[in-house]
C-alpha positions as CSV (number, residue, x, y, z in Angstrom):
1,M,-22.4,4.2,-1.9
2,H,-19.4,2.8,-0.1
3,R,-19.3,-0.2,-2.4
4,A,-19.1,1.8,-5.6
5,E,-16.5,4.1,-4.1
6,A,-14.5,1.1,-2.9
7,E,-14.6,-0.4,-6.4
8,K,-13.3,2.8,-7.9
9,L,-10.5,2.9,-5.3
10,L,-9.6,-0.8,-6.1
11,S,-9.6,0.0,-9.8
12,R,-7.2,2.9,-9.3
13,S,-5.1,0.7,-7.0
14,R,-4.7,-1.9,-9.7
15,K,-3.7,0.8,-12.2
16,F,-1.0,2.2,-9.9
17,A,0.2,-1.4,-9.3
18,D,0.5,-1.9,-13.1
19,A,2.3,1.4,-13.4
20,A,4.7,0.3,-10.6
21,E,5.5,-2.8,-12.6
22,F,6.0,-0.9,-15.8
23,H,8.4,1.5,-14.1
24,F,10.2,-1.3,-12.3
25,M,10.9,-3.1,-15.6
26,R,12.3,0.1,-17.1
27,G,14.6,0.7,-14.2
28,D,12.7,3.7,-12.9
29,Y,12.8,2.6,-9.3
30,D,11.8,5.8,-7.7
31,L,8.6,6.0,-9.9
32,S,8.0,2.3,-9.2
33,V,8.1,2.8,-5.5
34,F,5.9,5.9,-5.6
35,N,3.3,3.9,-7.6
36,I,3.5,1.0,-5.1
37,E,2.9,3.4,-2.3
38,Q,-0.2,4.9,-4.0
39,A,-1.5,1.4,-4.9
40,L,-1.2,0.2,-1.3
41,K,-2.9,3.3,0.1
42,L,-5.8,3.1,-2.3
43,Y,-6.2,-0.6,-1.7
44,L,-6.3,-0.1,2.1
45,K,-8.8,2.7,1.8
46,A,-11.0,0.5,-0.5
47,M,-10.8,-2.4,2.0
48,L,-11.7,-0.1,4.9
49,L,-14.8,1.1,3.0
50,K,-15.8,-2.4,2.0
51,N,-15.7,-3.3,5.7
52,G,-17.9,-0.4,6.7
53,A,-15.2,1.9,8.1
54,D,-14.3,5.4,7.0
55,F,-10.6,5.7,6.2
56,P,-8.6,8.0,8.4
57,K,-7.2,11.3,7.1
58,T,-3.6,10.2,7.3
59,H,-0.7,9.7,4.9
60,S,0.6,6.7,6.9
61,A,0.0,3.4,5.2
62,V,0.9,1.5,8.3
63,K,-1.8,3.3,10.3
64,Q,-4.4,2.5,7.7
65,F,-3.1,-1.1,7.7
66,I,-3.5,-1.4,11.5
67,I,-7.0,0.1,11.3
68,L,-8.0,-2.4,8.6
69,G,-6.7,-5.2,10.9
70,E,-9.0,-4.0,13.6
71,C,-12.0,-3.9,11.2
72,L,-11.3,-7.5,10.1
73,G,-10.9,-8.7,13.7
74,K,-7.2,-9.6,12.9
75,Q,-5.5,-6.8,14.8
76,Q,-2.7,-9.1,16.2
77,Q,-1.9,-10.6,12.8
78,F,-1.8,-7.2,11.1
79,T,0.3,-5.7,13.9
80,E,2.8,-8.6,13.7
81,F,3.0,-8.1,9.9
82,S,3.5,-4.4,10.2
83,E,6.2,-4.8,12.8
84,K,7.9,-7.5,10.7
85,H,7.9,-5.1,7.7
86,A,8.4,-1.8,9.6
87,L,11.4,-0.8,7.4
88,E,9.4,-1.4,4.2
89,F,6.4,0.6,5.5
90,A,8.9,3.4,6.5
91,S,10.4,3.3,3.0
92,L,6.9,3.7,1.4
93,E,6.3,6.7,3.6
94,D,9.7,8.1,2.4
95,A,8.5,7.6,-1.2
96,Y,5.4,9.7,-0.5
97,I,7.3,12.5,1.1
98,S,10.3,12.5,-1.3
99,S,8.0,12.5,-4.4
100,R,6.6,15.8,-3.3
101,Y,9.4,17.7,-1.4
102,F,12.9,16.4,-2.2
103,P,14.3,13.8,-4.6
104,R,15.3,10.4,-3.3
105,E,16.6,7.7,-5.5
106,F,15.5,4.1,-4.8
107,T,17.6,1.2,-5.7
108,R,16.4,-1.9,-7.5
109,K,16.8,-3.9,-4.3
110,E,14.7,-1.4,-2.4
111,A,12.0,-1.4,-5.1
112,E,11.9,-5.2,-5.2
113,K,11.5,-5.4,-1.4
114,L,8.6,-2.9,-1.6
115,R,7.0,-4.8,-4.5
116,Q,7.2,-7.9,-2.4
117,L,5.5,-6.1,0.6
118,F,2.6,-5.2,-1.7
119,L,2.4,-8.8,-3.0
120,R,2.7,-10.4,0.4
121,G,-0.3,-8.5,1.6
122,E,-2.3,-11.6,0.8
123,E,-0.8,-13.2,3.9
124,V,-3.0,-11.1,6.1
125,C,-5.7,-9.6,3.7
126,P,-8.5,-11.6,2.1
127,T,-7.1,-13.0,-1.2
128,T,-10.3,-12.1,-3.0
129,Y,-9.5,-8.4,-2.6
130,W,-5.7,-8.2,-2.6
């Protein structure tokens, strides 16, 4: 059951990543960032399921990221990555909150940094899944 659910989450993650790219190219950076945030969270949830863990009920991508590191036996590597990119993770959490409660405009530079965070995930996550 977990495998099928994980595959659905990965598929949705890819669709959000595609939407993020679409909105980035159009200059809709706030929508791009929102979609990056959704893509990352769905990806992390899928990876947690694929590794036999239930995902936590949290809106924090960084918490999910750290838990995934623990599941993969790479806690130090994931912690270092999350500390190095703490501002980017915080901006993604801002994107989640602002999309629901109050508007926040993201610049091209901010959106680009968050795109790169998503793409750089392969530094610490298995490349066959990222």
